[in-house]
C-alpha positions in Angstrom: -29.9 -7.2 -17.2 -29.2 -9.3 -20.2 -27.2 -12.4 -19.4 -24.4 -12.5 -22.8 -22.8 -15.6 -21.3 -20.0 -17.1 -19.6 -17.0 -14.8 -19.0 -14.3 -17.9 -19.8 -15.6 -17.1 -23.5 -14.7 -14.0 -23.7 -11.4 -14.2 -23.5 -9.3 -10.8 -23.9 -9.1 -9.7 -27.9 -12.6 -11.4 -28.7 -15.8 -9.3 -29.9 -19.2 -11.2 -30.4 -22.4 -9.7 -31.5 -25.0 -9.6 -28.5 -28.0 -8.6 -30.0 -27.2 -4.6 -31.3 -24.1 -4.6 -29.3 -20.7 -5.4 -30.1 -19.3 -7.0 -26.9 -16.0 -7.6 -26.4 -12.9 -7.7 -23.6 -9.9 -5.2 -24.4 -8.8 -6.3 -21.0 -12.2 -5.0 -19.4 -15.7 -5.8 -20.4 -17.3 -4.1 -23.1 -20.7 -3.4 -25.1 -20.6 -0.1 -27.7 -23.4 0.0 -30.8 -22.6 -2.7 -33.7 -22.7 -0.2 -36.6 -19.7 1.6 -37.5 -20.5 5.5 -38.1 -18.6 5.1 -41.8 -20.5 2.9 -43.5 -22.3 0.9 -40.6 -20.0 -1.7 -40.2 -20.3 -4.8 -37.9 -18.5 -3.7 -35.6 -19.1 -7.5 -34.1 -16.5 -8.7 -36.9 -13.2 -6.1 -35.8 -10.6 -6.7 -33.4 -9.2 -4.9 -31.0 -5.6 -3.1 -31.6 -2.9 -2.3 -29.3 -4.2 0.7 -27.4 -8.0 -1.5 -26.9 -9.6 0.1 -29.5 -12.3 -2.1 -31.5 -11.6 -1.1 -35.4 -13.9 -2.1 -37.9 -12.8 -4.8 -39.7 -14.5 -3.3 -43.1 -12.4 0.5 -43.6 -9.9 0.2 -39.8 -11.9 2.9 -38.4 -10.8 2.5 -34.6 -13.2 3.5 -31.6 -12.3 4.5 -28.1 -14.9 1.7 -26.5 -15.0 3.9 -23.3 -16.2 7.3 -25.1 -17.8 5.4 -28.3 -15.6 8.0 -30.2 -13.5 7.5 -33.2 -10.0 8.4 -33.0 -8.9 6.8 -36.5 -11.1 7.3 -39.4 -11.8 5.1 -42.3 -7.9 3.7 -43.8 -7.7 2.2 -47.0 -8.9 3.9 -50.0 -11.2 6.0 -47.9 -7.8 7.6 -46.5 -7.2 9.3 -49.5 -10.6 10.9 -49.7 -9.8 14.8 -48.0 -11.6 15.1 -44.6 -13.6 12.2 -44.9 -11.5 11.1 -41.4 -12.3 14.5 -39.5 -15.5 14.0 -40.7 -16.5 10.7 -39.2 -14.6 11.5 -36.0 -16.6 15.0 -35.3 -19.2 12.8 -35.9 -18.5 10.9 -33.5 -17.9 14.0 -31.0 -22.0 14.4 -31.4 -22.7 10.6 -32.3 -20.8 8.3 -30.4 -21.5 4.6 -30.4 -23.8 3.7 -27.9 -22.1 2.1 -24.8 -23.2 -0.5 -22.4 -22.2 -1.7 -19.0 -21.3 -5.3 -18.6 -20.9 -6.6 -15.6 -19.5 -10.2 -14.6 -21.9 -11.5 -11.4 -20.9 -15.7 -10.8 -18.8 -16.4 -14.0 -21.0 -14.6 -16.2 -21.8 -11.7 -18.3 -24.7 -9.7 -18.5 -25.6 -6.8 -20.5 -26.8 -3.4 -18.1 -30.3 -2.2 -19.3 -30.3 1.0 -21.2 
């Protein structure tokens, strides 16, 4: 297991990059691969929406961190391209974001081995 850091540094709404993963707290600790399936934005710079999904900082695609699947496709100018959102959402059904378990031990967070 890889030590992430003290749990107090991950209050709800926090996301940080840890190696190849975006580690966050949406009410539960999670770790998903850092690169958006749309244009490879660093998801560690994203946000968490009201549904607990990880939102891409570039084009506002949203990911369910429990499954790694995109639940909302690219927004803004990219949303005007017909079929783009469904294309990327379909891609994440086949190739979702990688997920790793985050555990809490003695006040510290750890990333499980793959």
